Biopython code that builds the backbone (N, CA, C, O; Angstrom):
import numpy as np
from Bio.PDB.StructureBuilder import StructureBuilder

atoms = [
    (1, "LYS", "N", (7.719, 12.972, -1.954)),
    (1, "LYS", "CA", (7.892, 14.277, -1.171)),
    (1, "LYS", "C", (6.992, 15.528, -1.645)),
    (1, "LYS", "O", (6.450, 16.247, -0.806)),
    (2, "GLU", "N", (6.840, 15.785, -3.226)),
    (2, "GLU", "CA", (6.214, 16.640, -3.857)),
    (2, "GLU", "C", (4.964, 16.441, -3.770)),
    (2, "GLU", "O", (4.313, 17.470, -3.953)),
    (3, "LEU", "N", (4.221, 15.305, -3.513)),
    (3, "LEU", "CA", (2.853, 15.170, -3.202)),
    (3, "LEU", "C", (2.461, 15.611, -1.666)),
    (3, "LEU", "O", (1.424, 16.226, -1.416)),
    (4, "LEU", "N", (3.335, 15.255, -0.759)),
    (4, "LEU", "CA", (3.313, 15.419, 0.559)),
    (4, "LEU", "C", (3.167, 17.312, 0.814)),
    (4, "LEU", "O", (2.562, 17.893, 1.715)),
    (5, "ALA", "N", (3.892, 17.858, -0.239)),
    (5, "ALA", "CA", (3.865, 19.131, 0.097)),
    (5, "ALA", "C", (2.595, 19.895, -0.491)),
    (5, "ALA", "O", (2.283, 21.067, -0.277)),
    (6, "LEU", "N", (1.977, 19.016, -1.233)),
    (6, "LEU", "CA", (0.444, 19.453, -1.552)),
    (6, "LEU", "C", (-0.553, 19.652, -0.685)),
    (6, "LEU", "O", (-1.263, 20.657, -0.641)),
    (7, "VAL", "N", (-0.629, 18.552, 0.121)),
    (7, "VAL", "CA", (-1.389, 18.377, 1.220)),
    (7, "VAL", "C", (-1.588, 19.515, 2.016)),
    (7, "VAL", "O", (-0.687, 20.112, 2.605)),
    (8, "ASP", "N", (-3.158, 19.904, 2.031)),
    (8, "ASP", "CA", (-3.179, 21.235, 2.729)),
    (8, "ASP", "C", (-2.621, 20.780, 4.352)),
    (8, "ASP", "O", (-2.881, 19.670, 4.816)),
    (9, "PRO", "N", (-1.961, 21.644, 4.977)),
    (9, "PRO", "CA", (-1.916, 21.447, 6.597)),
    (9, "PRO", "C", (-3.146, 20.618, 7.342)),
    (9, "PRO", "O", (-3.214, 19.536, 7.927)),
    (10, "LYS", "N", (-4.284, 21.904, 6.955)),
    (10, "LYS", "CA", (-5.567, 21.022, 7.841)),
    (10, "LYS", "C", (-5.888, 19.908, 7.623)),
    (10, "LYS", "O", (-6.286, 19.179, 8.531)),
    (11, "LEU", "N", (-5.783, 19.467, 6.233)),
    (11, "LEU", "CA", (-6.123, 18.043, 5.939)),
    (11, "LEU", "C", (-5.235, 17.092, 6.643)),
    (11, "LEU", "O", (-5.738, 16.059, 7.086)),
    (12, "ALA", "N", (-3.752, 17.362, 6.822)),
    (12, "ALA", "CA", (-2.961, 16.501, 7.177)),
    (12, "ALA", "C", (-2.961, 16.187, 8.616)),
    (12, "ALA", "O", (-2.499, 15.136, 9.059)),
    (13, "GLN", "N", (-3.567, 17.253, 9.448)),
    (13, "GLN", "CA", (-3.943, 16.814, 10.685)),
    (13, "GLN", "C", (-5.316, 16.370, 11.115)),
    (13, "GLN", "O", (-5.752, 16.600, 12.243)),
    (14, "ASP", "N", (-5.946, 15.765, 10.234)),
    (14, "ASP", "CA", (-7.313, 15.278, 10.202)),
    (14, "ASP", "C", (-6.905, 13.740, 10.163)),
    (14, "ASP", "O", (-6.880, 13.169, 9.073)),
    (15, "THR", "N", (-6.637, 13.171, 11.142)),
    (15, "THR", "CA", (-6.174, 11.524, 11.257)),
    (15, "THR", "C", (-7.092, 10.929, 10.371)),
    (15, "THR", "O", (-6.603, 10.243, 9.474)),
    (16, "GLY", "N", (-8.676, 11.074, 10.441)),
    (16, "GLY", "CA", (-9.422, 10.211, 9.592)),
    (16, "GLY", "C", (-9.495, 10.581, 8.219)),
    (16, "GLY", "O", (-10.148, 9.889, 7.437)),
    (17, "ALA", "N", (-8.918, 11.555, 7.865)),
    (17, "ALA", "CA", (-9.025, 11.997, 6.086)),
    (17, "ALA", "C", (-8.218, 11.263, 5.574)),
    (17, "ALA", "O", (-7.172, 10.832, 6.058)),
    (18, "ASN", "N", (-8.840, 11.014, 4.172)),
    (18, "ASN", "CA", (-7.862, 10.196, 3.372)),
    (18, "ASN", "C", (-7.200, 11.123, 2.318)),
    (18, "ASN", "O", (-7.787, 11.608, 1.350)),
    (19, "GLN", "N", (-5.905, 11.301, 2.638)),
    (19, "GLN", "CA", (-5.419, 12.454, 1.996)),
    (19, "GLN", "C", (-4.877, 12.445, 0.609)),
    (19, "GLN", "O", (-4.543, 13.470, 0.016)),
    (20, "THR", "N", (-4.799, 11.146, 0.079)),
    (20, "THR", "CA", (-4.683, 10.504, -1.477)),
    (20, "THR", "C", (-5.713, 10.406, -2.133)),
    (20, "THR", "O", (-5.679, 10.557, -3.355)),
    (21, "GLY", "N", (-6.887, 10.125, -1.455)),
    (21, "GLY", "CA", (-8.097, 9.922, -2.573)),
    (21, "GLY", "C", (-8.115, 8.298, -3.190)),
    (21, "GLY", "O", (-8.996, 7.737, -3.841)),
    (22, "LEU", "N", (-6.792, 7.788, -2.718)),
    (22, "LEU", "CA", (-6.476, 6.362, -3.424)),
    (22, "LEU", "C", (-7.035, 5.439, -2.608)),
    (22, "LEU", "O", (-6.651, 5.614, -1.452)),
    (23, "TYR", "N", (-7.842, 4.457, -2.734)),
    (23, "TYR", "CA", (-8.259, 3.366, -2.062)),
    (23, "TYR", "C", (-7.922, 1.708, -2.531)),
    (23, "TYR", "O", (-7.887, 1.517, -3.746)),
    (24, "GLU", "N", (-7.743, 0.838, -1.869)),
    (24, "GLU", "CA", (-7.447, -0.495, -2.231)),
    (24, "GLU", "C", (-8.330, -1.406, -1.615)),
    (24, "GLU", "O", (-8.829, -1.250, -0.501)),
    (25, "LEU", "N", (-8.538, -2.519, -2.498)),
    (25, "LEU", "CA", (-9.569, -3.272, -2.231)),
    (25, "LEU", "C", (-9.068, -4.430, -1.086)),
    (25, "LEU", "O", (-8.092, -5.101, -1.422)),
    (26, "ARG", "N", (-9.503, -4.627, -0.131)),
    (26, "ARG", "CA", (-9.464, -5.407, 0.959)),
    (26, "ARG", "C", (-9.904, -6.504, 1.355)),
    (26, "ARG", "O", (-9.279, -7.304, 2.051)),
    (27, "GLY", "N", (-11.252, -6.655, 0.855)),
    (27, "GLY", "CA", (-12.367, -7.525, 1.508)),
    (27, "GLY", "C", (-13.602, -7.576, 0.527)),
    (27, "GLY", "O", (-14.290, -6.605, 0.213)),
    (28, "VAL", "N", (-13.769, -8.918, 0.083)),
    (28, "VAL", "CA", (-15.280, -9.158, -0.668)),
    (28, "VAL", "C", (-16.335, -10.249, -0.051)),
    (28, "VAL", "O", (-16.060, -11.429, 0.166)),
    (29, "ILE", "N", (-17.384, -9.723, 0.147)),
    (29, "ILE", "CA", (-18.472, -10.747, 0.495)),
    (29, "ILE", "C", (-19.270, -11.010, -0.725)),
    (29, "ILE", "O", (-19.626, -10.246, -1.622)),
    (30, "THR", "N", (-19.475, -12.362, -0.527)),
    (30, "THR", "CA", (-20.044, -13.024, -2.064)),
    (30, "THR", "C", (-21.141, -13.743, -1.751)),
    (30, "THR", "O", (-21.342, -14.068, -0.581)),
    (31, "HIS", "N", (-22.057, -14.112, -2.825)),
    (31, "HIS", "CA", (-23.111, -14.582, -2.463)),
    (31, "HIS", "C", (-23.387, -15.928, -3.886)),
    (31, "HIS", "O", (-23.373, -15.605, -5.074)),
    (32, "GLN", "N", (-23.559, -17.028, -3.523)),
    (32, "GLN", "CA", (-23.788, -18.151, -4.546)),
    (32, "GLN", "C", (-25.107, -18.205, -4.732)),
    (32, "GLN", "O", (-25.666, -17.728, -3.744)),
    (33, "GLY", "N", (-25.798, -18.536, -5.474)),
    (33, "GLY", "CA", (-26.978, -18.597, -5.628)),
    (33, "GLY", "C", (-28.403, -17.914, -6.604)),
    (33, "GLY", "O", (-28.252, -16.722, -6.875)),
    (34, "ALA", "N", (-29.166, -18.288, -6.907)),
    (34, "ALA", "CA", (-30.308, -17.729, -7.856)),
    (34, "ALA", "C", (-31.028, -16.525, -7.032)),
    (34, "ALA", "O", (-31.489, -15.619, -7.725)),
    (35, "SER", "N", (-31.137, -16.450, -5.965)),
    (35, "SER", "CA", (-31.646, -15.191, -5.228)),
    (35, "SER", "C", (-31.354, -14.999, -3.745)),
    (35, "SER", "O", (-30.900, -15.942, -3.096)),
    (36, "ALA", "N", (-31.600, -13.796, -3.174)),
    (36, "ALA", "CA", (-31.230, -13.410, -2.119)),
    (36, "ALA", "C", (-32.074, -14.113, -0.761)),
    (36, "ALA", "O", (-31.875, -14.025, 0.450)),
    (37, "ASP", "N", (-32.897, -14.698, -1.413)),
    (37, "ASP", "CA", (-33.774, -15.768, -0.523)),
    (37, "ASP", "C", (-33.010, -17.421, -0.136)),
    (37, "ASP", "O", (-33.261, -18.221, 0.766)),
    (38, "SER", "N", (-32.059, -17.456, -1.206)),
    (38, "SER", "CA", (-31.649, -18.812, -1.080)),
    (38, "SER", "C", (-30.422, -18.607, -1.590)),
    (38, "SER", "O", (-30.210, -17.819, -2.511)),
    (39, "GLY", "N", (-29.372, -19.438, -0.914)),
    (39, "GLY", "CA", (-27.803, -19.594, -1.595)),
    (39, "GLY", "C", (-26.958, -19.409, -0.387)),
    (39, "GLY", "O", (-27.403, -19.359, 0.759)),
    (40, "HIS", "N", (-25.801, -19.318, -0.698)),
    (40, "HIS", "CA", (-24.675, -19.331, 0.071)),
    (40, "HIS", "C", (-23.779, -17.825, 0.320)),
    (40, "HIS", "O", (-23.536, -17.078, -0.628)),
    (41, "TYR", "N", (-23.431, -17.582, 1.445)),
    (41, "TYR", "CA", (-22.489, -16.207, 1.760)),
    (41, "TYR", "C", (-20.963, -16.679, 2.012)),
    (41, "TYR", "O", (-20.745, -17.552, 2.852)),
    (42, "THR", "N", (-20.159, -16.232, 1.448)),
    (42, "THR", "CA", (-18.940, -16.278, 1.883)),
    (42, "THR", "C", (-18.115, -15.393, 1.959)),
    (42, "THR", "O", (-18.805, -14.382, 1.824)),
    (43, "SER", "N", (-16.646, -14.937, 2.140)),
    (43, "SER", "CA", (-16.157, -13.611, 2.170)),
    (43, "SER", "C", (-14.293, -14.004, 1.890)),
    (43, "SER", "O", (-13.799, -15.129, 1.961)),
    (44, "TYR", "N", (-13.749, -13.043, 1.657)),
    (44, "TYR", "CA", (-12.617, -12.904, 0.922)),
    (44, "TYR", "C", (-11.772, -11.840, 1.801)),
    (44, "TYR", "O", (-12.371, -10.811, 2.114)),
    (45, "VAL", "N", (-10.631, -11.974, 2.162)),
    (45, "VAL", "CA", (-9.822, -10.885, 2.740)),
    (45, "VAL", "C", (-8.468, -10.885, 2.368)),
    (45, "VAL", "O", (-7.699, -11.743, 2.800)),
    (46, "LYS", "N", (-8.139, -10.063, 1.660)),
    (46, "LYS", "CA", (-6.617, -9.749, 1.389)),
    (46, "LYS", "C", (-5.580, -9.894, 2.676)),
    (46, "LYS", "O", (-5.654, -9.229, 3.709)),
    (47, "LYS", "N", (-4.593, -10.918, 2.374)),
    (47, "LYS", "CA", (-3.699, -10.998, 3.440)),
    (47, "LYS", "C", (-2.742, -9.685, 3.476)),
    (47, "LYS", "O", (-2.612, -8.884, 2.550)),
    (48, "GLU", "N", (-2.113, -9.636, 4.717)),
    (48, "GLU", "CA", (-1.267, -8.571, 4.963)),
    (48, "GLU", "C", (0.201, -9.242, 5.111)),
    (48, "GLU", "O", (0.369, -10.388, 5.527)),
    (49, "GLY", "N", (1.128, -8.461, 4.756)),
    (49, "GLY", "CA", (2.503, -8.990, 5.186)),
    (49, "GLY", "C", (2.692, -9.193, 6.493)),
    (49, "GLY", "O", (1.861, -8.768, 7.295)),
    (50, "ARG", "N", (3.720, -9.815, 6.871)),
    (50, "ARG", "CA", (4.103, -9.786, 8.303)),
    (50, "ARG", "C", (4.487, -8.899, 8.859)),
    (50, "ARG", "O", (5.053, -7.943, 8.329)),
    (51, "LYS", "N", (4.249, -9.036, 10.105)),
    (51, "LYS", "CA", (4.409, -7.636, 11.020)),
    (51, "LYS", "C", (5.581, -8.002, 11.689)),
    (51, "LYS", "O", (5.679, -9.115, 12.205)),
    (52, "ASP", "N", (6.912, -6.774, 11.751)),
    (52, "ASP", "CA", (8.315, -6.930, 12.097)),
    (52, "ASP", "C", (7.994, -6.720, 13.447)),
    (52, "ASP", "O", (7.173, -5.808, 13.539)),
    (53, "PRO", "N", (8.450, -7.405, 15.004)),
    (53, "PRO", "CA", (8.072, -6.974, 15.977)),
    (53, "PRO", "C", (8.828, -6.003, 16.433)),
    (53, "PRO", "O", (8.327, -5.170, 17.188)),
    (54, "GLY", "N", (10.165, -5.926, 16.064)),
    (54, "GLY", "CA", (10.763, -4.587, 16.498)),
    (54, "GLY", "C", (10.324, -3.471, 15.938)),
    (54, "GLY", "O", (10.111, -2.527, 16.698)),
    (55, "THR", "N", (10.098, -3.307, 14.591)),
    (55, "THR", "CA", (9.677, -1.976, 13.976)),
    (55, "THR", "C", (8.371, -1.531, 14.074)),
    (55, "THR", "O", (8.067, -0.339, 14.133)),
    (56, "GLY", "N", (7.469, -2.596, 14.096)),
    (56, "GLY", "CA", (5.904, -2.575, 13.773)),
    (56, "GLY", "C", (5.691, -2.561, 12.437)),
    (56, "GLY", "O", (4.516, -2.591, 12.072)),
    (57, "ARG", "N", (6.665, -2.518, 11.504)),
    (57, "ARG", "CA", (6.119, -2.271, 10.088)),
    (57, "ARG", "C", (5.613, -3.575, 9.477)),
    (57, "ARG", "O", (5.820, -4.620, 10.094)),
    (58, "ARG", "N", (4.973, -3.593, 8.325)),
    (58, "ARG", "CA", (4.742, -4.740, 7.868)),
    (58, "ARG", "C", (5.421, -5.127, 6.614)),
    (58, "ARG", "O", (5.593, -4.179, 5.847)),
    (59, "GLY", "N", (5.800, -6.137, 6.255)),
    (59, "GLY", "CA", (6.436, -6.598, 5.288)),
    (59, "GLY", "C", (5.785, -6.906, 3.841)),
    (59, "GLY", "O", (4.578, -7.145, 3.864)),
    (60, "GLU", "N", (6.315, -6.926, 2.811)),
    (60, "GLU", "CA", (5.433, -6.862, 1.639)),
    (60, "GLU", "C", (4.643, -7.887, 1.576)),
    (60, "GLU", "O", (5.132, -8.957, 1.939)),
    (61, "GLU", "N", (3.458, -7.879, 1.188)),
    (61, "GLU", "CA", (2.232, -8.655, 0.697)),
    (61, "GLU", "C", (2.627, -9.650, -0.411)),
    (61, "GLU", "O", (3.437, -9.393, -1.301)),
    (62, "ASP", "N", (2.012, -10.734, -0.273)),
    (62, "ASP", "CA", (2.222, -11.766, -1.571)),
    (62, "ASP", "C", (1.062, -12.063, -2.230)),
    (62, "ASP", "O", (0.929, -13.141, -2.809)),
    (63, "GLY", "N", (0.105, -11.127, -2.204)),
    (63, "GLY", "CA", (-0.769, -11.008, -3.173)),
    (63, "GLY", "C", (-1.909, -12.212, -3.053)),
    (63, "GLY", "O", (-2.762, -12.405, -3.920)),
    (64, "LYS", "N", (-1.774, -13.020, -1.785)),
    (64, "LYS", "CA", (-2.623, -13.766, -1.858)),
    (64, "LYS", "C", (-3.968, -13.514, -0.538)),
    (64, "LYS", "O", (-3.746, -12.688, 0.348)),
    (65, "TRP", "N", (-5.150, -14.211, -0.546)),
    (65, "TRP", "CA", (-6.089, -13.783, -0.106)),
    (65, "TRP", "C", (-6.814, -15.345, 0.812)),
    (65, "TRP", "O", (-6.819, -16.512, 0.418)),
    (66, "TRP", "N", (-7.306, -14.818, 1.986)),
    (66, "TRP", "CA", (-8.124, -15.763, 2.522)),
    (66, "TRP", "C", (-9.493, -16.027, 2.047)),
    (66, "TRP", "O", (-10.189, -15.032, 1.844)),
    (67, "TRP", "N", (-9.984, -17.145, 1.842)),
    (67, "TRP", "CA", (-11.242, -17.397, 1.842)),
    (67, "TRP", "C", (-11.862, -17.863, 2.839)),
    (67, "TRP", "O", (-11.342, -18.856, 3.348)),
    (68, "PHE", "N", (-12.894, -17.446, 3.338)),
    (68, "PHE", "CA", (-13.894, -17.925, 4.574)),
    (68, "PHE", "C", (-14.759, -18.678, 4.103)),
    (68, "PHE", "O", (-15.440, -18.130, 3.236)),
    (69, "ASN", "N", (-15.002, -19.674, 4.312)),
    (69, "ASN", "CA", (-16.459, -20.598, 3.556)),
    (69, "ASN", "C", (-16.965, -21.331, 4.873)),
    (69, "ASN", "O", (-16.342, -22.336, 5.216)),
    (70, "ASP", "N", (-17.884, -20.973, 5.523)),
    (70, "ASP", "CA", (-18.204, -21.756, 6.754)),
    (70, "ASP", "C", (-17.163, -21.811, 7.996)),
    (70, "ASP", "O", (-16.583, -20.907, 8.597)),
    (71, "ASP", "N", (-17.154, -22.838, 8.107)),
    (71, "ASP", "CA", (-15.708, -23.420, 9.006)),
    (71, "ASP", "C", (-14.532, -23.599, 8.192)),
    (71, "ASP", "O", (-13.450, -23.571, 8.778)),
    (72, "LYS", "N", (-14.549, -23.765, 7.039)),
    (72, "LYS", "CA", (-13.119, -23.845, 6.202)),
    (72, "LYS", "C", (-12.638, -22.489, 5.865)),
    (72, "LYS", "O", (-13.329, -21.613, 5.345)),
    (73, "VAL", "N", (-11.280, -22.378, 6.235)),
    (73, "VAL", "CA", (-10.377, -21.180, 5.860)),
    (73, "VAL", "C", (-9.357, -21.733, 4.846)),
    (73, "VAL", "O", (-8.671, -22.705, 5.161)),
    (74, "SER", "N", (-9.213, -21.036, 3.414)),
    (74, "SER", "CA", (-8.226, -21.575, 2.544)),
    (74, "SER", "C", (-7.588, -20.457, 2.061)),
    (74, "SER", "O", (-8.156, -19.369, 1.973)),
    (75, "GLU", "N", (-6.286, -20.678, 1.699)),
    (75, "GLU", "CA", (-5.740, -19.184, 0.740)),
    (75, "GLU", "C", (-5.952, -19.313, -0.723)),
    (75, "GLU", "O", (-5.919, -20.483, -1.104)),
    (76, "VAL", "N", (-6.131, -18.553, -1.510)),
    (76, "VAL", "CA", (-6.507, -18.420, -3.090)),
    (76, "VAL", "C", (-5.623, -17.241, -3.253)),
    (76, "VAL", "O", (-5.214, -16.423, -2.429)),
    (77, "ASP", "N", (-5.385, -17.398, -4.858)),
    (77, "ASP", "CA", (-4.599, -16.333, -5.511)),
    (77, "ASP", "C", (-5.572, -15.246, -5.706)),
    (77, "ASP", "O", (-6.775, -15.432, -5.522)),
    (78, "ALA", "N", (-4.949, -13.813, -6.173)),
    (78, "ALA", "CA", (-5.686, -12.970, -6.635)),
    (78, "ALA", "C", (-6.671, -12.988, -7.588)),
    (78, "ALA", "O", (-7.665, -12.265, -7.517)),
    (79, "GLU", "N", (-6.378, -14.082, -8.834)),
    (79, "GLU", "CA", (-6.930, -14.133, -9.929)),
    (79, "GLU", "C", (-8.619, -14.846, -9.251)),
    (79, "GLU", "O", (-9.574, -14.681, -10.010)),
    (80, "LYS", "N", (-8.863, -15.477, -8.093)),
    (80, "LYS", "CA", (-9.914, -15.872, -7.984)),
    (80, "LYS", "C", (-10.750, -14.559, -7.628)),
    (80, "LYS", "O", (-11.901, -14.472, -8.055)),
    (81, "ILE", "N", (-10.181, -13.507, -6.835)),
    (81, "ILE", "CA", (-11.068, -12.486, -6.566)),
    (81, "ILE", "C", (-11.667, -11.818, -7.922)),
    (81, "ILE", "O", (-12.745, -11.225, -7.875)),
    (82, "GLN", "N", (-10.868, -11.946, -9.233)),
    (82, "GLN", "CA", (-11.286, -11.142, -10.334)),
    (82, "GLN", "C", (-12.517, -11.787, -10.672)),
    (82, "GLN", "O", (-13.580, -11.204, -10.885)),
    (83, "MET", "N", (-12.272, -13.302, -10.718)),
    (83, "MET", "CA", (-13.441, -13.837, -11.246)),
    (83, "MET", "C", (-14.764, -13.903, -10.622)),
    (83, "MET", "O", (-15.603, -14.732, -10.976)),
    (84, "LEU", "N", (-14.981, -12.951, -9.605)),
    (84, "LEU", "CA", (-16.075, -13.297, -8.797)),
    (84, "LEU", "C", (-17.314, -12.230, -9.628)),
    (84, "LEU", "O", (-18.244, -11.843, -8.921)),
    (85, "SER", "N", (-17.289, -11.903, -10.728)),
    (85, "SER", "CA", (-18.368, -11.111, -11.289)),
    (85, "SER", "C", (-19.398, -12.029, -11.777)),
    (85, "SER", "O", (-20.338, -11.543, -12.406)),
    (86, "GLY", "N", (-19.343, -13.387, -11.555)),
    (86, "GLY", "CA", (-20.491, -14.100, -11.966)),
    (86, "GLY", "C", (-21.921, -13.957, -11.667)),
    (86, "GLY", "O", (-22.336, -12.842, -11.350)),
    (87, "GLY", "N", (-22.689, -14.913, -11.727)),
    (87, "GLY", "CA", (-24.067, -14.865, -11.708)),
    (87, "GLY", "C", (-24.635, -16.258, -11.346)),
    (87, "GLY", "O", (-23.966, -17.291, -11.308)),
    (88, "GLY", "N", (-26.121, -16.138, -11.051)),
    (88, "GLY", "CA", (-26.921, -17.518, -10.928)),
    (88, "GLY", "C", (-25.955, -18.359, -9.901)),
    (88, "GLY", "O", (-25.861, -18.080, -8.706)),
    (89, "GLU", "N", (-25.193, -19.517, -10.597)),
    (89, "GLU", "CA", (-25.052, -20.450, -9.540)),
    (89, "GLU", "C", (-23.365, -20.238, -8.912)),
    (89, "GLU", "O", (-23.001, -20.793, -7.875)),
    (90, "SER", "N", (-22.529, -19.417, -9.674)),
    (90, "SER", "CA", (-21.324, -19.109, -9.332)),
    (90, "SER", "C", (-21.454, -17.977, -8.341)),
    (90, "SER", "O", (-22.443, -17.245, -8.303)),
    (91, "HIS", "N", (-20.414, -17.866, -7.545)),
    (91, "HIS", "CA", (-19.986, -16.883, -6.534)),
    (91, "HIS", "C", (-19.993, -15.331, -7.286)),
    (91, "HIS", "O", (-19.288, -15.117, -8.273)),
    (92, "SER", "N", (-20.811, -14.366, -6.736)),
    (92, "SER", "CA", (-20.891, -13.072, -7.263)),
    (92, "SER", "C", (-20.515, -11.890, -6.314)),
    (92, "SER", "O", (-21.385, -11.558, -5.510)),
    (93, "ALA", "N", (-19.275, -11.182, -6.305)),
    (93, "ALA", "CA", (-19.168, -9.981, -5.285)),
    (93, "ALA", "C", (-20.437, -9.495, -5.110)),
    (93, "ALA", "O", (-21.261, -9.303, -6.003)),
    (94, "LEU", "N", (-20.620, -9.234, -3.531)),
    (94, "LEU", "CA", (-21.846, -8.518, -3.373)),
    (94, "LEU", "C", (-21.428, -7.360, -2.759)),
    (94, "LEU", "O", (-21.912, -6.294, -3.139)),
    (95, "ILE", "N", (-20.451, -7.388, -1.701)),
    (95, "ILE", "CA", (-20.208, -6.430, -1.066)),
    (95, "ILE", "C", (-18.782, -5.913, -1.048)),
    (95, "ILE", "O", (-18.122, -6.694, -0.363)),
    (96, "LEU", "N", (-18.055, -4.957, -1.498)),
    (96, "LEU", "CA", (-16.771, -4.789, -1.650)),
    (96, "LEU", "C", (-16.189, -3.544, -0.407)),
    (96, "LEU", "O", (-16.786, -2.488, -0.196)),
    (97, "LEU", "N", (-15.096, -3.916, 0.202)),
    (97, "LEU", "CA", (-14.596, -3.204, 1.279)),
    (97, "LEU", "C", (-13.300, -2.675, 0.828)),
    (97, "LEU", "O", (-12.467, -3.356, 0.230)),
    (98, "TYR", "N", (-13.184, -1.640, 1.086)),
    (98, "TYR", "CA", (-11.743, -0.836, 0.797)),
    (98, "TYR", "C", (-11.085, -0.193, 2.184)),
    (98, "TYR", "O", (-11.601, 0.020, 3.281)),
    (99, "ARG", "N", (-9.765, 0.024, 1.698)),
    (99, "ARG", "CA", (-9.269, 0.836, 2.730)),
    (99, "ARG", "C", (-8.443, 1.864, 2.217)),
    (99, "ARG", "O", (-7.895, 1.650, 1.135)),
    (100, "ALA", "N", (-8.236, 3.040, 2.846)),
    (100, "ALA", "CA", (-7.792, 3.964, 2.466)),
    (100, "ALA", "C", (-6.078, 3.751, 1.890)),
    (100, "ALA", "O", (-5.454, 2.873, 2.485)),
    (101, "VAL", "N", (-5.488, 4.353, 1.014)),
    (101, "VAL", "CA", (-3.974, 4.169, 0.737)),
    (101, "VAL", "C", (-3.140, 5.594, 1.576)),
    (101, "VAL", "O", (-3.442, 6.730, 1.210)),
    (102, "GLU", "N", (-2.583, 5.484, 2.177)),
    (102, "GLU", "CA", (-1.932, 6.364, 3.086)),
    (102, "GLU", "C", (-0.636, 7.063, 2.329)),
    (102, "GLU", "O", (0.086, 6.519, 1.493)),
    (103, "LEU", "N", (-0.567, 7.960, 2.670)),
    (103, "LEU", "CA", (0.653, 8.561, 2.150)),
    (103, "LEU", "C", (2.076, 8.396, 3.112)),
    (103, "LEU", "O", (1.951, 8.605, 4.319)),
    (104, "PRO", "N", (3.031, 8.130, 2.725)),
    (104, "PRO", "CA", (4.211, 7.957, 3.822)),
    (104, "PRO", "C", (4.402, 9.309, 4.241)),
    (104, "PRO", "O", (3.983, 10.352, 3.740)),
    (105, "ARG", "N", (5.397, 9.022, 5.662)),
    (105, "ARG", "CA", (5.477, 10.369, 6.412)),
    (105, "ARG", "C", (6.682, 10.788, 5.911)),
    (105, "ARG", "O", (7.525, 10.024, 5.441)),
    (106, "MET", "N", (6.789, 11.969, 5.995)),
    (106, "MET", "CA", (8.263, 12.620, 5.684)),
    (106, "MET", "C", (9.644, 11.942, 6.228)),
    (106, "MET", "O", (10.749, 11.907, 5.687)),
    (107, "GLN", "N", (9.155, 11.345, 7.642)),
    (107, "GLN", "CA", (10.367, 10.666, 8.128)),
    (107, "GLN", "C", (10.661, 9.332, 7.500)),
    (107, "GLN", "O", (11.788, 8.859, 7.356)),
    (108, "GLU", "N", (9.562, 8.796, 7.155)),
    (108, "GLU", "CA", (9.823, 7.572, 6.329)),
    (108, "GLU", "C", (10.517, 7.618, 5.074)),
    (108, "GLU", "O", (11.343, 6.758, 4.769)),
    (109, "LEU", "N", (10.171, 8.744, 4.213)),
    (109, "LEU", "CA", (10.903, 8.933, 3.237)),
    (109, "LEU", "C", (12.394, 9.273, 3.162)),
    (109, "LEU", "O", (13.145, 8.723, 2.358)),
    (110, "ASP", "N", (12.824, 10.291, 4.118)),
    (110, "ASP", "CA", (14.169, 10.532, 4.710)),
    (110, "ASP", "C", (15.033, 9.318, 4.968)),
    (110, "ASP", "O", (16.172, 9.188, 4.519)),
    (111, "GLU", "N", (14.358, 8.381, 5.779)),
    (111, "GLU", "CA", (14.656, 7.052, 6.173)),
    (111, "GLU", "C", (15.120, 6.293, 5.280)),
    (111, "GLU", "O", (16.246, 5.797, 5.249)),
    (112, "GLY", "N", (13.928, 6.132, 4.223)),
    (112, "GLY", "CA", (14.421, 5.090, 2.918)),
    (112, "GLY", "C", (15.571, 5.962, 2.044)),
    (112, "GLY", "O", (16.254, 5.361, 1.215)),
    (113, "GLN", "N", (15.734, 7.268, 2.249)),
    (113, "GLN", "CA", (16.740, 7.530, 1.038)),
    (113, "GLN", "C", (18.028, 7.371, 1.748)),
    (113, "GLN", "O", (18.943, 6.805, 1.150)),
    (114, "GLY", "N", (18.223, 7.840, 3.052)),
    (114, "GLY", "CA", (19.228, 7.555, 3.988)),
    (114, "GLY", "C", (19.974, 5.952, 3.662)),
    (114, "GLY", "O", (21.130, 5.754, 3.289)),
    (115, "SER", "N", (19.019, 5.041, 3.908)),
    (115, "SER", "CA", (19.321, 3.511, 3.124)),
    (115, "SER", "C", (19.874, 3.452, 2.329)),
    (115, "SER", "O", (21.034, 3.057, 2.440)),
    (116, "LYS", "N", (19.344, 3.812, 1.092)),
    (116, "LYS", "CA", (19.752, 4.015, -0.062)),
    (116, "LYS", "C", (20.873, 4.518, -0.396)),
    (116, "LYS", "O", (21.347, 4.092, -1.449)),
    (117, "ALA", "N", (21.596, 5.490, 0.308)),
    (117, "ALA", "CA", (22.630, 6.424, 0.034)),
    (117, "ALA", "C", (23.634, 5.363, 0.436)),
    (117, "ALA", "O", (24.546, 5.242, -0.381)),
    (118, "THR", "N", (23.701, 4.471, 1.613)),
    (118, "THR", "CA", (24.644, 3.965, 1.908)),
    (118, "THR", "C", (24.784, 2.363, 1.746)),
    (118, "THR", "O", (25.341, 1.518, 2.447)),
    (119, "VAL", "N", (24.081, 2.289, 0.586)),
    (119, "VAL", "CA", (24.087, 0.947, 0.117)),
    (119, "VAL", "C", (25.109, 0.806, -0.867)),
    (119, "VAL", "O", (25.295, -0.282, -1.412)),
]
sb = StructureBuilder()
sb.init_structure("model")
sb.init_model(0)
sb.init_chain("A")
sb.init_seg("    ")
for serial, (resi, resn, name, xyz) in enumerate(atoms, 1):
    if name == "N":
        sb.init_residue(resn, " ", resi, " ")
    sb.init_atom(name, np.array(xyz, "f"), 0.0, 1.0, " ", f" {name:<3s}", serial, name[0])
structure = sb.get_structure()
């Protein structure tokens, strides 16, 4: 709640603004090969938690990622993403895709405290 109180009201009204200045890595495009003229491109996308159809809220993420490699899609651990700093014949991170980390709404904070108080 203290952080929410520090956000300028004009900024809070701007739906496109990142009010926290925090970002999380959500996708990585990689290249494997010795040069940009040859090689292979793949991508990784961080899995989201399941969406509750009743509330529309997403559940906790499991830390896994999807790896898209041509027509193959497989699930990989987060450690695989951390290993993408290679070069030459190994996959190297080429483009990183981030998403802004949003602040919870005041109503969500109040609801969360209410549920904790009744437990």
